[in-house]
C-alpha positions in Angstrom: 22.8 -27.5 -1.7 22.1 -23.9 -2.1 22.7 -22.5 -5.6 23.6 -18.8 -5.4 22.2 -16.3 -8.0 24.3 -13.3 -9.1 22.9 -10.1 -9.1 23.7 -9.5 -13.1 21.1 -12.0 -13.8 18.3 -10.6 -12.3 17.1 -8.3 -14.9 14.4 -5.5 -14.8 12.2 -5.5 -17.8 9.1 -3.1 -18.7 6.3 -4.2 -20.7 6.0 -2.5 -24.0 2.4 -2.2 -24.3 2.3 -4.7 -27.2 3.9 -8.0 -27.0 7.0 -8.2 -24.7 9.0 -7.5 -21.6 11.8 -5.6 -22.7 14.9 -5.3 -20.3 16.3 -1.6 -19.4 18.8 -1.0 -21.8 22.7 -1.2 -20.0 21.1 -1.8 -16.8 23.6 -1.3 -14.0 21.5 -2.2 -11.0 17.9 -2.8 -9.7 16.3 -2.9 -6.2 13.2 -4.4 -5.2 11.7 -3.3 -1.6 8.6 -4.5 -0.1 7.3 -3.1 3.4 4.1 -3.4 5.7 2.8 -1.0 7.6 2.5 -2.0 11.4 -0.4 -1.0 13.4 0.1 -0.7 17.0 -2.5 -0.8 19.5 -2.5 -0.7 23.5 -5.9 -1.0 25.6 -7.0 -1.4 29.1 -7.8 -5.2 28.6 -3.9 -5.9 28.6 -2.2 -2.8 30.0 1.4 -2.6 29.2 1.3 -4.8 26.3 1.4 -3.7 22.9 -0.4 -5.4 20.1 0.8 -5.3 16.5 -0.9 -6.3 13.4 0.1 -5.9 9.5 -1.4 -3.0 7.9 -1.0 -2.0 4.3 1.8 -3.5 2.0 3.6 -1.1 -0.2 6.6 -1.9 -2.7 8.8 -0.2 -5.2 11.2 -0.8 -7.6 14.4 1.1 -8.1 16.9 1.1 -11.0 20.0 2.7 -12.6 21.3 2.4 -16.2 24.0 3.8 -18.2 22.6 6.1 -21.2 22.9 4.5 -24.4 21.2 5.4 -27.7 17.8 3.5 -28.6 18.6 -0.2 -29.1 15.9 -2.5 -30.6 14.3 -4.8 -27.9 15.5 -2.6 -25.0 13.5 -0.1 -22.9 15.6 3.1 -23.0 15.6 6.6 -21.1 13.2 8.2 -24.1 10.7 5.6 -23.7 10.0 6.1 -19.9 10.6 10.0 -20.3 7.5 10.1 -22.7 5.8 7.8 -20.1 6.4 10.3 -17.2 6.3 13.5 -19.0 2.6 13.5 -20.0 -0.3 14.7 -18.1 -1.2 12.3 -15.0 1.9 10.1 -15.9 0.8 6.3 -16.6 1.3 2.9 -15.1 3.9 0.4 -16.1 3.8 -3.1 -15.9 7.2 -4.7 -15.0 9.2 -7.8 -14.5 12.1 -9.0 -12.7 13.4 -12.5 -13.7 16.2 -14.6 -12.5 17.2 -15.6 -16.1 17.9 -19.2 -15.3 16.8 -22.3 -17.0 13.5 -22.3 -15.1 13.5 -18.5 -14.2 11.5 -17.3 -11.1 9.8 -14.0 -12.1 8.0 -11.3 -10.2 5.3 -9.0 -11.8 3.8 -5.8 -10.7 2.0 -2.6 -12.2 3.6 0.6 -11.0 3.7 4.5 -11.2 6.8 5.6 -12.6 7.7 8.1 -9.8 11.0 9.6 -10.8 13.2 9.9 -13.5 16.7 11.2 -13.3 19.4 11.6 -15.8 23.1 12.3 -15.0 25.5 13.6 -17.4 28.8 14.5 -15.7 32.0 15.9 -17.3 35.6 14.3 -17.4 34.8 11.5 -19.8 32.2 9.7 -17.6 29.2 7.8 -19.1 25.7 9.7 -18.7 23.5 7.5 -16.4 19.8 7.5 -15.6 17.7 6.3 -13.0 14.1 6.0 -11.7 11.7 4.5 -9.3 8.4 2.4 -10.0 6.2 2.4 -6.9 3.9 -0.3 -7.1 -0.1 -0.3 -7.2 -1.3 -3.5 -5.9 0.7 -6.8 -4.9 3.7 -8.3 -6.7 2.5 -11.6 -8.3 4.2 -14.5 -9.6 2.1 -15.0 -12.7 2.4 -12.7 -15.9 -0.8 -10.6 -16.1 0.1 -10.2 -19.8 0.0 -13.7 -20.8 
């Protein structure tokens, strides 16, 4: 029998640069997208047949959070703002974990390619979002272990 996993247990965390992956504070959603470029060719040896082979692979993680004040043990907007708002930016190690008794975790290293802060009026909460574009492949072994 299959065990279904609720989306709210798949948590995106950022390596704090010292000793732990810290979840994004008040995360409302995160997505992992992986794609492979397809190289197509057609030659005179096989007229009318298009051949396809896998090319390079790319992936990215996007996320959305409610804006909160600093909270110990959580990655907040200010932390990532300081990372992206520096000359040449910086790469970030990240982890998405299922949070189960025996969790499955995916790890990557990515460039924080965008960060957005939204502050609507009318009593709504401020939110922030961003995208991590991976450098290299996603792995199942913690590179910081």
